[in-house]
N, C-alpha and C positions, 0 to 999 in steps of 0.2 A: 623224613622230617616230621616232627610232631606238629600238630595243628592247635597248639594251646592259644596262640594269639587270636586265631579265628573264633575259638569258643569263648574267649573273654569278651571280644567285641560283640558276638552274638548274644551274650547274656546281658549286655547293657552295662557291665562293669568297665572301669578303666583299669589299666595296668597299675596305676598308683593305688587304687582302692584294694586291689588284690595284694599288692606288695605290703600295704599297711596291715591287712588282715593276716598275713603270714609272718609279720614281724620282720620284714626286710625292706630295703630301699628299692625304689623302682629300677635304678641302674643295676643293682645286684641281681634282682629278679630277672630282668631282661637278659643279662649275661648268662644266668643259669638256664633259663628256658632255651636260649639260642645254642647253648653248649651241651652240657651234660647234667641235666637236673637230677637231683636225688629222688628216690622213690618217695621219701617223706614229703618233699616239696610238691611232687606231682599229686600225692594223695590229698594234701591240704588244699591245693588249688581245685582239684576235682570236687572235694567236699563243698567248698565255697560256691562253685558253679552248679552243683547239683548234678554232676555227671560222673561216669566211671572213668578210671584212668585209661582204660582201653579206648575211650572216645577220643583221646589225644593222638592216637595212631593215625596213619595215613587215611585219606578219604578213599572211598570206593572199596572198602574191605568187603569181601563176600563172606557169607556165613561159614563156608567150609575152608576158607583160606587160613593159612598158618599165620598167627600173630601173637606177640607177647613182648614183655619187657622183663629182663633179668639183670640184676645188679650183681656183678662178680668182681671181687677185689676192688671195690669202689669205682668200677667202670660200669656204665649202663649200656646194655645191649638191647637194641630194638630188634626183635625177631619178626621179620616180615616175609621171609622166604627160606628155602633150604640152605642157601649159601650163608645167610646170617646165622642159622643154627649150626652149620658146619664150622664157622669161625669161632663160635662160643665153645663148641666141642673141642676144637684144636687148642684153644687157650686153657681149657680145663685139663687136657692131657699133657700140657707142658709143665705140670707139677702143681697147678692150683687145684684145690679140692673143695672149697666152700662156695657153693652156688646158692643164692637165695632167690627163689622164684616168688613172684607176687601174684600169680594167677592159679 
């Protein structure tokens, strides 16, 4: 689960202020954050908050732990362990071939 809401609260912004800044409604932004946000949306929010997109990933990440975000065929994959990476690998080998990594 992404921790975007926690970082918004910690920054002193409201969700409405962030939604206005990214040109969206509060309702649509909430739905996007809770579901499958685009990388563009994540990058805009991170820029406003002054954080990196990787800061939105789960808490307690260790320095050497595997983590990342990949958008593949308009689906966002959060990579936090070997199983997540295997799932992405399987999807790619099912005939998809365009993977856009953001790290």
